[in-house]
C-alpha positions in Angstrom: -0.1 0.0 0.0 1.2 3.5 -0.7 -0.1 6.8 0.7 0.5 10.2 -0.8 0.3 13.5 1.2 0.2 16.8 -0.7 1.4 20.1 0.7 2.3 23.7 -0.2 -1.1 25.0 -1.5 -2.3 28.4 -0.5 -3.4 31.8 -1.7 -1.1 33.7 -4.2 -1.7 36.7 -6.5 -1.5 36.3 -10.1 1.9 36.1 -11.6 3.2 34.7 -8.3 5.0 31.3 -7.8 4.0 28.5 -5.4 5.7 25.0 -5.0 3.7 21.9 -4.1 5.1 18.9 -2.4 3.9 15.3 -2.6 5.4 12.8 0.1 4.9 9.3 -0.5 5.1 6.5 2.0 4.6 2.5 1.9 6.1 0.4 -0.8 4.7 -1.5 -3.9 6.2 -3.9 -6.3 6.7 -1.2 -9.0 9.0 1.9 -9.6 6.0 3.9 -10.7 5.6 7.1 -12.5 4.2 10.3 -10.5 2.1 13.4 -11.6 -0.2 15.9 -10.5 -4.0 16.3 -11.7 -6.2 19.6 -10.7 -9.7 20.1 -10.3 -11.3 23.4 -10.5 -14.9 24.3 -9.2 -17.4 22.9 -11.4 -14.8 21.1 -13.8 -13.6 17.8 -14.1 -10.2 16.6 -12.7 -7.4 17.1 -15.3 -4.3 16.0 -16.0 -1.4 18.5 -15.2 1.9 16.8 -15.3 3.9 13.6 -15.1 7.5 12.4 -14.4 9.2 9.1 -14.8 10.6 7.3 -11.9 14.3 8.3 -12.9 13.3 11.9 -13.6 14.5 11.6 -17.3 11.1 11.8 -18.7 8.4 14.6 -18.1 5.1 16.0 -19.5 2.9 18.7 -19.0 -0.6 19.8 -20.0 -0.6 22.6 -22.8 -2.1 24.7 -20.3 0.7 25.0 -17.9 3.7 24.0 -20.3 6.5 26.5 -19.7 5.0 27.6 -16.6 5.1 24.6 -14.2 8.1 22.1 -13.6 7.7 18.9 -12.1 10.5 17.3 -10.3 11.1 14.2 -7.9 13.6 13.4 -5.2 13.6 9.5 -5.0 15.7 9.7 -1.9 12.9 11.5 -0.2 10.0 9.6 -1.7 8.8 13.4 -2.7 7.5 14.6 -5.9 7.2 18.2 -6.3 5.4 20.9 -9.0 6.8 24.1 -9.2 4.2 26.8 -10.4 5.3 30.0 -11.9 3.4 32.9 -13.4 0.3 31.9 -11.7 -3.0 32.8 -13.3 -6.4 32.9 -11.8 -7.4 29.9 -14.1 -5.0 27.7 -12.3 -7.1 28.0 -9.1 -7.9 24.3 -8.1 -7.5 21.5 -5.7 -4.2 20.0 -6.8 -3.7 16.2 -6.4 -0.7 14.2 -6.3 -0.8 10.7 -8.3 1.0 7.5 -8.7 0.8 5.2 -11.6 2.3 2.0 -12.7 1.7 2.9 -16.5 4.7 5.1 -17.4 3.0 7.2 -19.8 -0.2 7.8 -17.8 -2.6 10.7 -18.7 -5.8 9.6 -17.8 -7.5 9.0 -14.5 -8.1 5.5 -14.7 -4.3 4.9 -14.8 -3.9 6.1 -11.3 -3.6 3.8 -8.7 -3.0 6.0 -5.6 -4.0 9.7 -4.9 -3.3 12.2 -2.4 -5.8 14.2 -0.4 -5.4 17.2 -2.3 -4.0 20.8 -1.6 -5.9 23.9 -2.4 -4.4 26.6 -4.8 -6.0 29.9 -5.0 -4.8 32.6 -7.4 -6.3 36.0 -7.0 -6.6 38.7 -9.7 
């Protein structure tokens, strides 16, 4: 069993930056890919970014490409999401996710979720 706990959310002005962290505990049989999804009020949860176990492969949704950076520190069992140039439309609950599928992008490929951390971007 694996548990994921996000932190780092909060209130930030448009144009500002924030870094989210996701700490993983427990152990599975695989070396999974990790990533982030987000869900805005009244909207479906959407893919944000993913990273391979080694950190050598990353992928971003078009809406955040060039502004967000995903990284991981396997020694600390932690994945990060650095968010720059934040916009009001980035306001959402951000969820950490784990998947045994290296190239995951859909929710049904996720086998573990964090509880979510709220990011609010003001105008």
